[in-house]
C-alpha positions in Angstrom: -8.4 2.3 -4.2 -5.3 1.7 -2.4 -3.5 5.3 -3.4 -6.8 6.8 -2.2 -6.5 5.2 1.3 -2.7 6.1 1.6 -3.4 9.4 0.5 -6.3 10.1 3.3 -4.0 8.2 5.6 -1.1 10.8 5.0 -3.3 13.7 5.1 -5.1 12.6 8.8 -1.6 12.3 10.1 -0.5 15.3 8.8 -3.5 16.9 10.2 -2.9 15.7 13.5 0.7 15.2 14.0 3.0 17.3 11.7 4.7 20.5 11.9 4.1 21.1 8.1 2.6 19.7 5.0 -0.6 19.8 3.4 -2.9 18.6 6.2 -1.0 20.8 8.8 -1.8 23.8 6.6 -5.7 22.9 6.4 -5.6 22.7 10.4 -4.2 26.2 10.4 -6.5 27.8 8.0 -9.4 26.0 9.9 -8.2 27.4 13.1 -7.7 30.8 11.7 -11.0 31.0 9.6 -9.3 31.2 6.5 -11.9 29.4 4.1 -10.1 30.8 0.8 -6.7 29.1 2.0 -8.5 25.8 3.3 -10.4 25.7 0.1 -7.5 26.0 -2.4 -5.9 23.3 -0.2 -8.7 21.0 -0.8 -9.2 21.9 -4.3 -5.5 20.9 -5.0 -5.7 17.6 -3.3 -8.9 16.6 -4.9 -7.4 17.5 -8.2 -4.3 15.5 -7.5 -6.2 12.8 -6.2 -8.6 12.7 -9.1 -5.6 12.7 -11.8 -3.8 10.1 -10.3 -6.8 8.0 -9.5 -7.6 8.0 -13.4 -4.1 7.6 -14.6 -3.6 4.4 -12.3 -7.3 3.3 -13.5 -6.0 3.6 -17.0 -2.7 1.6 -16.5 -4.8 -1.0 -14.8 -7.1 -1.5 -17.9 -4.4 -1.2 -20.6 -2.6 -4.2 -18.4 -5.4 -6.1 -18.2 -6.5 -5.8 -21.7 -3.0 -6.8 -23.0 -3.2 -10.0 -20.4 -6.5 -11.1 -21.9 
């Protein structure tokens, strides 16, 4: 859960206070009504978040199984 909140915080920060990054790219796509770019970036972010979240969950389960 901490990873998800951290990723969300970074993206929100980039959306409003950055000159580059994925958040900035999303804001530019929104401003230019560039739906394909916006959807591509969101899909990439969602995929990365799900994969990393699943990997961290797997690691957590392995660590807790070994400790019991």
